[in-house]
Biopython code that builds the backbone (N, CA, C, O; Angstrom):
import numpy as np
from Bio.PDB.StructureBuilder import StructureBuilder

atoms = [
    (1, "MET", "N", (0.831, -1.181, 0.000)),
    (1, "MET", "CA", (0.000, 0.000, 0.000)),
    (1, "MET", "C", (0.875, 1.243, 0.000)),
    (1, "MET", "O", (1.959, 1.252, 0.583)),
    (2, "LYS", "N", (0.407, 2.264, -0.642)),
    (2, "LYS", "CA", (1.158, 3.511, -0.648)),
    (2, "LYS", "C", (1.067, 4.180, 0.717)),
    (2, "LYS", "O", (0.096, 4.005, 1.453)),
    (3, "ASN", "N", (2.097, 4.944, 1.031)),
    (3, "ASN", "CA", (2.167, 5.620, 2.327)),
    (3, "ASN", "C", (0.993, 6.563, 2.562)),
    (3, "ASN", "O", (0.492, 6.656, 3.683)),
    (4, "ASP", "N", (0.549, 7.262, 1.523)),
    (4, "ASP", "CA", (-0.557, 8.198, 1.703)),
    (4, "ASP", "C", (-1.848, 7.471, 2.091)),
    (4, "ASP", "O", (-2.633, 7.982, 2.890)),
    (5, "ILE", "N", (-2.063, 6.293, 1.530)),
    (5, "ILE", "CA", (-3.241, 5.504, 1.880)),
    (5, "ILE", "C", (-3.129, 5.021, 3.325)),
    (5, "ILE", "O", (-4.101, 5.064, 4.079)),
    (6, "LEU", "N", (-1.948, 4.567, 3.699)),
    (6, "LEU", "CA", (-1.726, 4.092, 5.065)),
    (6, "LEU", "C", (-1.941, 5.201, 6.082)),
    (6, "LEU", "O", (-2.584, 4.989, 7.110)),
    (7, "VAL", "N", (-1.409, 6.376, 5.801)),
    (7, "VAL", "CA", (-1.570, 7.509, 6.713)),
    (7, "VAL", "C", (-3.042, 7.914, 6.800)),
    (7, "VAL", "O", (-3.529, 8.258, 7.877)),
    (8, "GLY", "N", (-3.741, 7.873, 5.684)),
    (8, "GLY", "CA", (-5.174, 8.165, 5.697)),
    (8, "GLY", "C", (-5.943, 7.186, 6.568)),
    (8, "GLY", "O", (-6.842, 7.580, 7.311)),
    (9, "LYS", "N", (-5.591, 5.914, 6.478)),
    (9, "LYS", "CA", (-6.248, 4.900, 7.307)),
    (9, "LYS", "C", (-5.888, 5.084, 8.780)),
    (9, "LYS", "O", (-6.742, 4.939, 9.655)),
    (10, "LEU", "N", (-4.638, 5.401, 9.048)),
    (10, "LEU", "CA", (-4.222, 5.677, 10.430)),
    (10, "LEU", "C", (-5.039, 6.828, 11.006)),
    (10, "LEU", "O", (-5.535, 6.750, 12.130)),
    (11, "SER", "N", (-5.169, 7.882, 10.235)),
    (11, "SER", "CA", (-5.929, 9.055, 10.680)),
    (11, "SER", "C", (-7.387, 8.689, 10.946)),
    (11, "SER", "O", (-7.981, 9.173, 11.909)),
    (12, "ALA", "N", (-7.960, 7.849, 10.112)),
    (12, "ALA", "CA", (-9.355, 7.430, 10.298)),
    (12, "ALA", "C", (-9.521, 6.627, 11.594)),
    (12, "ALA", "O", (-10.515, 6.789, 12.302)),
    (13, "HIS", "N", (-8.551, 5.766, 11.902)),
    (13, "HIS", "CA", (-8.619, 5.001, 13.149)),
    (13, "HIS", "C", (-8.516, 5.916, 14.367)),
    (13, "HIS", "O", (-9.227, 5.729, 15.354)),
    (14, "VAL", "N", (-7.634, 6.897, 14.292)),
    (14, "VAL", "CA", (-7.511, 7.862, 15.387)),
    (14, "VAL", "C", (-8.838, 8.590, 15.579)),
    (14, "VAL", "O", (-9.315, 8.739, 16.704)),
    (15, "GLN", "N", (-9.424, 9.037, 14.486)),
    (15, "GLN", "CA", (-10.685, 9.782, 14.570)),
    (15, "GLN", "C", (-11.792, 8.917, 15.164)),
    (15, "GLN", "O", (-12.592, 9.405, 15.962)),
    (16, "LYS", "N", (-11.848, 7.649, 14.788)),
    (16, "LYS", "CA", (-12.867, 6.754, 15.355)),
    (16, "LYS", "C", (-12.724, 6.679, 16.875)),
    (16, "LYS", "O", (-13.703, 6.824, 17.608)),
    (17, "ILE", "N", (-11.508, 6.455, 17.334)),
    (17, "ILE", "CA", (-11.282, 6.343, 18.781)),
    (17, "ILE", "C", (-11.669, 7.638, 19.483)),
    (17, "ILE", "O", (-12.320, 7.619, 20.528)),
    (18, "MET", "N", (-11.266, 8.756, 18.903)),
    (18, "MET", "CA", (-11.590, 10.037, 19.523)),
    (18, "MET", "C", (-13.106, 10.274, 19.556)),
    (18, "MET", "O", (-13.627, 10.837, 20.519)),
    (19, "ASN", "N", (-13.799, 9.851, 18.519)),
    (19, "ASN", "CA", (-15.258, 9.975, 18.505)),
    (19, "ASN", "C", (-15.897, 9.068, 19.551)),
    (19, "ASN", "O", (-16.825, 9.474, 20.251)),
    (20, "TYR", "N", (-15.396, 7.844, 19.653)),
    (20, "TYR", "CA", (-15.941, 6.908, 20.636)),
    (20, "TYR", "C", (-15.800, 7.440, 22.061)),
    (20, "TYR", "O", (-16.683, 7.253, 22.897)),
    (21, "CYS", "N", (-14.688, 8.100, 22.319)),
    (21, "CYS", "CA", (-14.363, 8.498, 23.699)),
    (21, "CYS", "C", (-14.662, 9.957, 24.013)),
    (21, "CYS", "O", (-14.316, 10.447, 25.088)),
    (22, "LYS", "N", (-15.299, 10.647, 23.084)),
    (22, "LYS", "CA", (-15.636, 12.048, 23.300)),
    (22, "LYS", "C", (-16.492, 12.177, 24.559)),
    (22, "LYS", "O", (-17.465, 11.440, 24.722)),
    (23, "SER", "N", (-16.150, 13.074, 25.419)),
    (23, "SER", "CA", (-16.884, 13.326, 26.673)),
    (23, "SER", "C", (-16.935, 12.103, 27.579)),
    (23, "SER", "O", (-17.896, 11.929, 28.329)),
    (24, "CYS", "N", (-15.937, 11.275, 27.520)),
    (24, "CYS", "CA", (-15.900, 10.042, 28.300)),
    (24, "CYS", "C", (-14.860, 10.170, 29.415)),
    (24, "CYS", "O", (-13.796, 10.758, 29.219)),
    (25, "THR", "N", (-15.173, 9.627, 30.557)),
    (25, "THR", "CA", (-14.208, 9.568, 31.648)),
    (25, "THR", "C", (-13.541, 8.200, 31.653)),
    (25, "THR", "O", (-14.015, 7.265, 31.008)),
    (26, "TYR", "N", (-12.446, 8.091, 32.380)),
    (26, "TYR", "CA", (-11.792, 6.782, 32.488)),
    (26, "TYR", "C", (-12.744, 5.758, 33.091)),
    (26, "TYR", "O", (-12.784, 4.613, 32.641)),
    (27, "GLU", "N", (-13.498, 6.146, 34.086)),
    (27, "GLU", "CA", (-14.412, 5.224, 34.758)),
    (27, "GLU", "C", (-15.454, 4.685, 33.781)),
    (27, "GLU", "O", (-15.748, 3.490, 33.775)),
    (28, "ALA", "N", (-16.004, 5.564, 32.961)),
    (28, "ALA", "CA", (-16.989, 5.141, 31.960)),
    (28, "ALA", "C", (-16.334, 4.245, 30.914)),
    (28, "ALA", "O", (-16.913, 3.244, 30.492)),
    (29, "PHE", "N", (-15.130, 4.607, 30.503)),
    (29, "PHE", "CA", (-14.383, 3.799, 29.539)),
    (29, "PHE", "C", (-14.140, 2.401, 30.095)),
    (29, "PHE", "O", (-14.430, 1.406, 29.430)),
    (30, "ALA", "N", (-13.611, 2.324, 31.306)),
    (30, "ALA", "CA", (-13.247, 1.043, 31.909)),
    (30, "ALA", "C", (-14.462, 0.146, 32.163)),
    (30, "ALA", "O", (-14.325, -1.075, 32.243)),
    (31, "ALA", "N", (-15.637, 0.740, 32.288)),
    (31, "ALA", "CA", (-16.853, -0.031, 32.563)),
    (31, "ALA", "C", (-17.559, -0.508, 31.293)),
    (31, "ALA", "O", (-18.504, -1.293, 31.370)),
    (32, "ASP", "N", (-17.112, -0.045, 30.137)),
    (32, "ASP", "CA", (-17.806, -0.339, 28.882)),
    (32, "ASP", "C", (-16.964, -1.275, 28.016)),
    (32, "ASP", "O", (-16.071, -0.823, 27.300)),
    (33, "THR", "N", (-17.243, -2.559, 28.078)),
    (33, "THR", "CA", (-16.413, -3.535, 27.348)),
    (33, "THR", "C", (-16.470, -3.335, 25.841)),
    (33, "THR", "O", (-15.478, -3.568, 25.151)),
    (34, "LYS", "N", (-17.607, -2.912, 25.324)),
    (34, "LYS", "CA", (-17.692, -2.662, 23.874)),
    (34, "LYS", "C", (-16.790, -1.502, 23.476)),
    (34, "LYS", "O", (-16.116, -1.560, 22.448)),
    (35, "LEU", "N", (-16.778, -0.461, 24.281)),
    (35, "LEU", "CA", (-15.928, 0.697, 24.010)),
    (35, "LEU", "C", (-14.459, 0.300, 24.089)),
    (35, "LEU", "O", (-13.660, 0.687, 23.236)),
    (36, "ILE", "N", (-14.108, -0.464, 25.101)),
    (36, "ILE", "CA", (-12.726, -0.928, 25.239)),
    (36, "ILE", "C", (-12.317, -1.727, 24.007)),
    (36, "ILE", "O", (-11.265, -1.480, 23.417)),
    (37, "GLU", "N", (-13.151, -2.677, 23.626)),
    (37, "GLU", "CA", (-12.818, -3.524, 22.482)),
    (37, "GLU", "C", (-12.720, -2.714, 21.197)),
    (37, "GLU", "O", (-11.843, -2.980, 20.375)),
    (38, "ALA", "N", (-13.592, -1.739, 21.004)),
    (38, "ALA", "CA", (-13.537, -0.898, 19.810)),
    (38, "ALA", "C", (-12.235, -0.103, 19.768)),
    (38, "ALA", "O", (-11.587, -0.017, 18.724)),
    (39, "CYS", "N", (-11.857, 0.473, 20.895)),
    (39, "CYS", "CA", (-10.629, 1.277, 20.947)),
    (39, "CYS", "C", (-9.388, 0.404, 20.782)),
    (39, "CYS", "O", (-8.469, 0.756, 20.042)),
    (40, "VAL", "N", (-9.367, -0.712, 21.460)),
    (40, "VAL", "CA", (-8.212, -1.611, 21.373)),
    (40, "VAL", "C", (-8.067, -2.147, 19.948)),
    (40, "VAL", "O", (-6.955, -2.251, 19.431)),
    (41, "PHE", "N", (-9.182, -2.484, 19.322)),
    (41, "PHE", "CA", (-9.128, -2.949, 17.934)),
    (41, "PHE", "C", (-8.515, -1.878, 17.031)),
    (41, "PHE", "O", (-7.621, -2.169, 16.236)),
    (42, "ASN", "N", (-8.996, -0.648, 17.156)),
    (42, "ASN", "CA", (-8.480, 0.429, 16.309)),
    (42, "ASN", "C", (-7.013, 0.719, 16.594)),
    (42, "ASN", "O", (-6.251, 0.989, 15.666)),
    (43, "LEU", "N", (-6.604, 0.668, 17.852)),
    (43, "LEU", "CA", (-5.181, 0.848, 18.172)),
    (43, "LEU", "C", (-4.341, -0.265, 17.566)),
    (43, "LEU", "O", (-3.240, -0.021, 17.072)),
    (44, "SER", "N", (-4.854, -1.468, 17.604)),
    (44, "SER", "CA", (-4.153, -2.602, 17.008)),
    (44, "SER", "C", (-4.002, -2.412, 15.498)),
    (44, "SER", "O", (-2.936, -2.660, 14.935)),
    (45, "GLN", "N", (-5.072, -1.973, 14.859)),
    (45, "GLN", "CA", (-5.018, -1.725, 13.421)),
    (45, "GLN", "C", (-4.011, -0.620, 13.085)),
    (45, "GLN", "O", (-3.307, -0.691, 12.078)),
    (46, "MET", "N", (-3.956, 0.385, 13.936)),
    (46, "MET", "CA", (-2.992, 1.467, 13.732)),
    (46, "MET", "C", (-1.565, 0.932, 13.778)),
    (46, "MET", "O", (-0.728, 1.322, 12.965)),
    (47, "GLY", "N", (-1.289, 0.047, 14.721)),
    (47, "GLY", "CA", (0.037, -0.547, 14.808)),
    (47, "GLY", "C", (0.378, -1.365, 13.583)),
    (47, "GLY", "O", (1.507, -1.331, 13.094)),
    (48, "GLU", "N", (-0.596, -2.096, 13.093)),
    (48, "GLU", "CA", (-0.384, -2.898, 11.884)),
    (48, "GLU", "C", (-0.046, -2.000, 10.692)),
    (48, "GLU", "O", (0.873, -2.292, 9.928)),
    (49, "LEU", "N", (-0.785, -0.922, 10.544)),
    (49, "LEU", "CA", (-0.532, 0.016, 9.445)),
    (49, "LEU", "C", (0.826, 0.696, 9.584)),
    (49, "LEU", "O", (1.538, 0.873, 8.596)),
    (50, "ALA", "N", (1.182, 1.074, 10.804)),
    (50, "ALA", "CA", (2.474, 1.734, 11.033)),
    (50, "ALA", "C", (3.623, 0.826, 10.620)),
    (50, "ALA", "O", (4.652, 1.302, 10.140)),
    (51, "GLY", "N", (3.455, -0.464, 10.801)),
    (51, "GLY", "CA", (4.489, -1.422, 10.416)),
    (51, "GLY", "C", (4.626, -1.604, 8.918)),
    (51, "GLY", "O", (5.613, -2.174, 8.454)),
    (52, "LYS", "N", (3.653, -1.132, 8.151)),
    (52, "LYS", "CA", (3.677, -1.287, 6.691)),
    (52, "LYS", "C", (4.251, -0.077, 5.965)),
    (52, "LYS", "O", (4.470, -0.128, 4.755)),
    (53, "LEU", "N", (4.497, 1.013, 6.693)),
    (53, "LEU", "CA", (5.047, 2.214, 6.060)),
    (53, "LEU", "C", (6.464, 1.962, 5.574)),
    (53, "LEU", "O", (7.211, 1.196, 6.183)),
    (54, "ASP", "N", (6.829, 2.605, 4.483)),
    (54, "ASP", "CA", (8.200, 2.516, 3.986)),
    (54, "ASP", "C", (9.155, 3.082, 5.021)),
    (54, "ASP", "O", (8.845, 4.063, 5.697)),
    (55, "ASP", "N", (10.327, 2.453, 5.142)),
    (55, "ASP", "CA", (11.333, 2.923, 6.097)),
    (55, "ASP", "C", (11.736, 4.366, 5.821)),
    (55, "ASP", "O", (11.936, 5.143, 6.755)),
    (56, "THR", "N", (11.855, 4.725, 4.560)),
    (56, "THR", "CA", (12.239, 6.084, 4.196)),
    (56, "THR", "C", (11.183, 7.078, 4.656)),
    (56, "THR", "O", (11.504, 8.149, 5.171)),
    (57, "PHE", "N", (9.929, 6.714, 4.466)),
    (57, "PHE", "CA", (8.823, 7.573, 4.884)),
    (57, "PHE", "C", (8.814, 7.729, 6.407)),
    (57, "PHE", "O", (8.675, 8.838, 6.922)),
    (58, "SER", "N", (8.961, 6.619, 7.115)),
    (58, "SER", "CA", (8.980, 6.655, 8.583)),
    (58, "SER", "C", (10.121, 7.525, 9.088)),
    (58, "SER", "O", (9.950, 8.302, 10.028)),
    (59, "ALA", "N", (11.283, 7.394, 8.462)),
    (59, "ALA", "CA", (12.441, 8.187, 8.870)),
    (59, "ALA", "C", (12.213, 9.676, 8.606)),
    (59, "ALA", "O", (12.628, 10.522, 9.398)),
    (60, "LYS", "N", (11.562, 9.987, 7.507)),
    (60, "LYS", "CA", (11.280, 11.378, 7.166)),
    (60, "LYS", "C", (10.345, 12.019, 8.194)),
    (60, "LYS", "O", (10.423, 13.219, 8.454)),
    (61, "HIS", "N", (9.465, 11.207, 8.771)),
    (61, "HIS", "CA", (8.503, 11.688, 9.761)),
    (61, "HIS", "C", (8.796, 11.043, 11.117)),
    (61, "HIS", "O", (7.925, 10.450, 11.754)),
    (62, "SER", "N", (10.029, 11.182, 11.520)),
    (62, "SER", "CA", (10.501, 10.507, 12.740)),
    (62, "SER", "C", (9.936, 11.119, 14.028)),
    (62, "SER", "O", (10.125, 10.564, 15.110)),
    (63, "ASP", "N", (9.251, 12.247, 13.917)),
    (63, "ASP", "CA", (8.618, 12.835, 15.093)),
    (63, "ASP", "C", (7.400, 12.028, 15.544)),
    (63, "ASP", "O", (6.903, 12.216, 16.654)),
    (64, "ILE", "N", (6.928, 11.144, 14.692)),
    (64, "ILE", "CA", (5.819, 10.256, 15.047)),
    (64, "ILE", "C", (6.419, 8.932, 15.528)),
    (64, "ILE", "O", (7.296, 8.371, 14.872)),
    (65, "PRO", "N", (5.953, 8.445, 16.655)),
    (65, "PRO", "CA", (6.527, 7.212, 17.231)),
    (65, "PRO", "C", (5.993, 5.942, 16.557)),
    (65, "PRO", "O", (5.252, 5.169, 17.163)),
    (66, "TRP", "N", (6.382, 5.746, 15.304)),
    (66, "TRP", "CA", (5.895, 4.603, 14.522)),
    (66, "TRP", "C", (6.173, 3.274, 15.235)),
    (66, "TRP", "O", (5.311, 2.397, 15.289)),
    (67, "ARG", "N", (7.371, 3.141, 15.772)),
    (67, "ARG", "CA", (7.739, 1.879, 16.426)),
    (67, "ARG", "C", (6.904, 1.644, 17.684)),
    (67, "ARG", "O", (6.579, 0.503, 18.013)),
    (68, "HIS", "N", (6.562, 2.714, 18.379)),
    (68, "HIS", "CA", (5.707, 2.568, 19.559)),
    (68, "HIS", "C", (4.303, 2.119, 19.162)),
    (68, "HIS", "O", (3.679, 1.312, 19.851)),
    (69, "LEU", "N", (3.815, 2.653, 18.039)),
    (69, "LEU", "CA", (2.505, 2.221, 17.552)),
    (69, "LEU", "C", (2.519, 0.726, 17.242)),
    (69, "LEU", "O", (1.607, -0.012, 17.615)),
    (70, "TYR", "N", (3.577, 0.298, 16.550)),
    (70, "TYR", "CA", (3.678, -1.123, 16.217)),
    (70, "TYR", "C", (3.897, -1.953, 17.482)),
    (70, "TYR", "O", (3.358, -3.053, 17.607)),
    (71, "GLY", "N", (4.677, -1.433, 18.404)),
    (71, "GLY", "CA", (4.915, -2.132, 19.660)),
    (71, "GLY", "C", (3.636, -2.288, 20.478)),
    (71, "GLY", "O", (3.422, -3.321, 21.113)),
    (72, "LEU", "N", (2.788, -1.263, 20.463)),
    (72, "LEU", "CA", (1.505, -1.355, 21.162)),
    (72, "LEU", "C", (0.650, -2.436, 20.522)),
    (72, "LEU", "O", (-0.021, -3.196, 21.220)),
    (73, "ARG", "N", (0.672, -2.506, 19.221)),
    (73, "ARG", "CA", (-0.068, -3.547, 18.516)),
    (73, "ARG", "C", (0.386, -4.925, 18.990)),
    (73, "ARG", "O", (-0.441, -5.802, 19.239)),
    (74, "ASN", "N", (1.685, -5.112, 19.113)),
    (74, "ASN", "CA", (2.211, -6.401, 19.573)),
    (74, "ASN", "C", (1.773, -6.704, 20.998)),
    (74, "ASN", "O", (1.435, -7.843, 21.320)),
    (75, "ARG", "N", (1.779, -5.699, 21.838)),
    (75, "ARG", "CA", (1.345, -5.903, 23.231)),
    (75, "ARG", "C", (-0.131, -6.288, 23.277)),
    (75, "ARG", "O", (-0.529, -7.163, 24.046)),
    (76, "ILE", "N", (-0.931, -5.633, 22.454)),
    (76, "ILE", "CA", (-2.364, -5.933, 22.420)),
    (76, "ILE", "C", (-2.600, -7.356, 21.911)),
    (76, "ILE", "O", (-3.362, -8.118, 22.507)),
    (77, "VAL", "N", (-1.952, -7.701, 20.826)),
    (77, "VAL", "CA", (-2.192, -8.985, 20.187)),
    (77, "VAL", "C", (-1.630, -10.150, 21.000)),
    (77, "VAL", "O", (-2.227, -11.227, 21.025)),
    (78, "HIS", "N", (-0.502, -9.951, 21.657)),
    (78, "HIS", "CA", (0.182, -11.069, 22.304)),
    (78, "HIS", "C", (0.040, -11.115, 23.820)),
    (78, "HIS", "O", (0.535, -12.048, 24.452)),
    (79, "ASP", "N", (-0.622, -10.133, 24.412)),
    (79, "ASP", "CA", (-0.808, -10.146, 25.861)),
    (79, "ASP", "C", (-2.116, -10.848, 26.175)),
    (79, "ASP", "O", (-3.176, -10.226, 26.233)),
    (80, "TYR", "N", (-2.022, -12.141, 26.373)),
    (80, "TYR", "CA", (-3.218, -12.958, 26.521)),
    (80, "TYR", "C", (-3.919, -12.773, 27.860)),
    (80, "TYR", "O", (-5.042, -13.248, 28.027)),
    (81, "GLU", "N", (-3.302, -12.107, 28.801)),
    (81, "GLU", "CA", (-3.929, -11.874, 30.101)),
    (81, "GLU", "C", (-4.714, -10.569, 30.126)),
    (81, "GLU", "O", (-5.291, -10.210, 31.152)),
    (82, "GLY", "N", (-4.737, -9.877, 29.030)),
    (82, "GLY", "CA", (-5.500, -8.636, 28.945)),
    (82, "GLY", "C", (-4.602, -7.429, 28.801)),
    (82, "GLY", "O", (-3.405, -7.480, 29.083)),
    (83, "VAL", "N", (-5.199, -6.354, 28.362)),
    (83, "VAL", "CA", (-4.443, -5.116, 28.155)),
    (83, "VAL", "C", (-4.558, -4.236, 29.392)),
    (83, "VAL", "O", (-5.496, -4.361, 30.180)),
    (84, "ASN", "N", (-3.606, -3.365, 29.541)),
    (84, "ASN", "CA", (-3.573, -2.415, 30.645)),
    (84, "ASN", "C", (-4.494, -1.243, 30.280)),
    (84, "ASN", "O", (-4.141, -0.397, 29.458)),
    (85, "LEU", "N", (-5.664, -1.208, 30.895)),
    (85, "LEU", "CA", (-6.648, -0.181, 30.551)),
    (85, "LEU", "C", (-6.174, 1.224, 30.869)),
    (85, "LEU", "O", (-6.514, 2.169, 30.157)),
    (86, "VAL", "N", (-5.400, 1.372, 31.920)),
    (86, "VAL", "CA", (-4.880, 2.702, 32.262)),
    (86, "VAL", "C", (-3.956, 3.181, 31.145)),
    (86, "VAL", "O", (-4.026, 4.339, 30.732)),
    (87, "LEU", "N", (-3.104, 2.302, 30.662)),
    (87, "LEU", "CA", (-2.203, 2.664, 29.558)),
    (87, "LEU", "C", (-2.997, 3.025, 28.303)),
    (87, "LEU", "O", (-2.704, 4.022, 27.644)),
    (88, "ILE", "N", (-3.990, 2.221, 27.980)),
    (88, "ILE", "CA", (-4.808, 2.495, 26.795)),
    (88, "ILE", "C", (-5.493, 3.855, 26.942)),
    (88, "ILE", "O", (-5.514, 4.642, 25.996)),
    (89, "TRP", "N", (-6.046, 4.132, 28.111)),
    (89, "TRP", "CA", (-6.720, 5.406, 28.337)),
    (89, "TRP", "C", (-5.741, 6.573, 28.236)),
    (89, "TRP", "O", (-6.069, 7.606, 27.652)),
    (90, "GLU", "N", (-4.558, 6.421, 28.792)),
    (90, "GLU", "CA", (-3.552, 7.489, 28.710)),
    (90, "GLU", "C", (-3.168, 7.764, 27.262)),
    (90, "GLU", "O", (-2.975, 8.918, 26.879)),
    (91, "ILE", "N", (-3.057, 6.725, 26.464)),
    (91, "ILE", "CA", (-2.755, 6.905, 25.037)),
    (91, "ILE", "C", (-3.891, 7.675, 24.364)),
    (91, "ILE", "O", (-3.653, 8.615, 23.605)),
    (92, "ILE", "N", (-5.116, 7.268, 24.647)),
    (92, "ILE", "CA", (-6.282, 7.930, 24.042)),
    (92, "ILE", "C", (-6.334, 9.399, 24.451)),
    (92, "ILE", "O", (-6.526, 10.272, 23.605)),
    (93, "GLU", "N", (-6.166, 9.670, 25.720)),
    (93, "GLU", "CA", (-6.291, 11.032, 26.240)),
    (93, "GLU", "C", (-5.091, 11.921, 25.900)),
    (93, "GLU", "O", (-5.260, 13.084, 25.535)),
    (94, "ASN", "N", (-3.892, 11.373, 26.020)),
    (94, "ASN", "CA", (-2.686, 12.196, 25.938)),
    (94, "ASN", "C", (-1.990, 12.171, 24.586)),
    (94, "ASN", "O", (-1.396, 13.171, 24.183)),
    (95, "ASP", "N", (-2.050, 11.064, 23.889)),
    (95, "ASP", "CA", (-1.247, 10.910, 22.675)),
    (95, "ASP", "C", (-2.031, 11.070, 21.375)),
    (95, "ASP", "O", (-1.512, 11.615, 20.401)),
    (96, "LEU", "N", (-3.266, 10.603, 21.357)),
    (96, "LEU", "CA", (-4.010, 10.619, 20.092)),
    (96, "LEU", "C", (-4.331, 12.009, 19.556)),
    (96, "LEU", "O", (-4.261, 12.203, 18.343)),
    (97, "PRO", "N", (-4.679, 12.987, 20.389)),
    (97, "PRO", "CA", (-4.946, 14.307, 19.807)),
    (97, "PRO", "C", (-3.739, 14.885, 19.047)),
    (97, "PRO", "O", (-3.901, 15.445, 17.963)),
    (98, "ALA", "N", (-2.566, 14.752, 19.600)),
    (98, "ALA", "CA", (-1.365, 15.250, 18.912)),
    (98, "ALA", "C", (-1.072, 14.419, 17.661)),
    (98, "ALA", "O", (-0.699, 14.962, 16.622)),
    (99, "LEU", "N", (-1.243, 13.106, 17.769)),
    (99, "LEU", "CA", (-1.014, 12.235, 16.609)),
    (99, "LEU", "C", (-1.967, 12.588, 15.479)),
    (99, "LEU", "O", (-1.576, 12.603, 14.312)),
    (100, "LYS", "N", (-3.202, 12.868, 15.820)),
    (100, "LYS", "CA", (-4.187, 13.258, 14.806)),
    (100, "LYS", "C", (-3.711, 14.483, 14.030)),
    (100, "LYS", "O", (-3.778, 14.512, 12.801)),
    (101, "LEU", "N", (-3.233, 15.485, 14.746)),
    (101, "LEU", "CA", (-2.731, 16.696, 14.085)),
    (101, "LEU", "C", (-1.526, 16.390, 13.193)),
    (101, "LEU", "O", (-1.436, 16.892, 12.073)),
    (102, "GLN", "N", (-0.611, 15.573, 13.688)),
    (102, "GLN", "CA", (0.565, 15.217, 12.908)),
    (102, "GLN", "C", (0.174, 14.478, 11.625)),
    (102, "GLN", "O", (0.713, 14.759, 10.554)),
    (103, "LEU", "N", (-0.749, 13.549, 11.735)),
    (103, "LEU", "CA", (-1.185, 12.788, 10.552)),
    (103, "LEU", "C", (-1.897, 13.702, 9.558)),
    (103, "LEU", "O", (-1.718, 13.561, 8.348)),
    (104, "GLU", "N", (-2.692, 14.626, 10.053)),
    (104, "GLU", "CA", (-3.369, 15.575, 9.166)),
    (104, "GLU", "C", (-2.361, 16.453, 8.426)),
    (104, "GLU", "O", (-2.548, 16.753, 7.247)),
    (105, "GLN", "N", (-1.300, 16.864, 9.108)),
    (105, "GLN", "CA", (-0.260, 17.664, 8.465)),
    (105, "GLN", "C", (0.430, 16.868, 7.369)),
    (105, "GLN", "O", (0.702, 17.391, 6.288)),
    (106, "ILE", "N", (0.709, 15.614, 7.647)),
    (106, "ILE", "CA", (1.346, 14.764, 6.632)),
    (106, "ILE", "C", (0.428, 14.614, 5.430)),
    (106, "ILE", "O", (0.875, 14.725, 4.289)),
    (107, "LEU", "N", (-0.850, 14.362, 5.676)),
    (107, "LEU", "CA", (-1.791, 14.212, 4.574)),
    (107, "LEU", "C", (-1.855, 15.474, 3.727)),
    (107, "LEU", "O", (-1.947, 15.390, 2.503)),
    (108, "GLU", "N", (-1.808, 16.646, 4.361)),
    (108, "GLU", "CA", (-1.803, 17.916, 3.611)),
    (108, "GLU", "C", (-0.551, 18.003, 2.730)),
    (108, "GLU", "O", (-0.630, 18.442, 1.583)),
    (109, "GLN", "N", (0.592, 17.588, 3.260)),
    (109, "GLN", "CA", (1.845, 17.642, 2.501)),
    (109, "GLN", "C", (1.825, 16.675, 1.322)),
    (109, "GLN", "O", (2.457, 16.930, 0.297)),
    (110, "LEU", "N", (1.111, 15.579, 1.462)),
    (110, "LEU", "CA", (1.084, 14.545, 0.430)),
    (110, "LEU", "C", (0.128, 14.893, -0.707)),
    (110, "LEU", "O", (0.151, 14.235, -1.747)),
    (111, "LYS", "N", (-0.713, 15.917, -0.531)),
    (111, "LYS", "CA", (-1.670, 16.302, -1.588)),
    (111, "LYS", "C", (-0.963, 16.950, -2.746)),
    (111, "LYS", "O", (-1.605, 17.337, -3.722)),
]
sb = StructureBuilder()
sb.init_structure("model")
sb.init_model(0)
sb.init_chain("A")
sb.init_seg("    ")
for serial, (resi, resn, name, xyz) in enumerate(atoms, 1):
    if name == "N":
        sb.init_residue(resn, " ", resi, " ")
    sb.init_atom(name, np.array(xyz, "f"), 0.0, 1.0, " ", f" {name:<3s}", serial, name[0])
structure = sb.get_structure()
């Protein structure tokens, strides 16, 4: 897949998670298994997509933690005892808004 398509898909996954969790507290998030599964699925997909980007492209946009995205995907997929909900919530609250802006900037540059 081309990098622009991958970045577009990454941005869409971020937007889905942000929409799901809009006006949500950690307590509400942690109590809603459907919400957790939806967010974890989208984070996993983001990691998969990040792993498919060209090395040159990833290096050019090294301000984005591509390896961390892929690493989170591995933790989600291979941690059979469950995911750390506090970590997932911190990523949603603290990291995704900035990532969304970065991905949007890249998409603008790719036009």
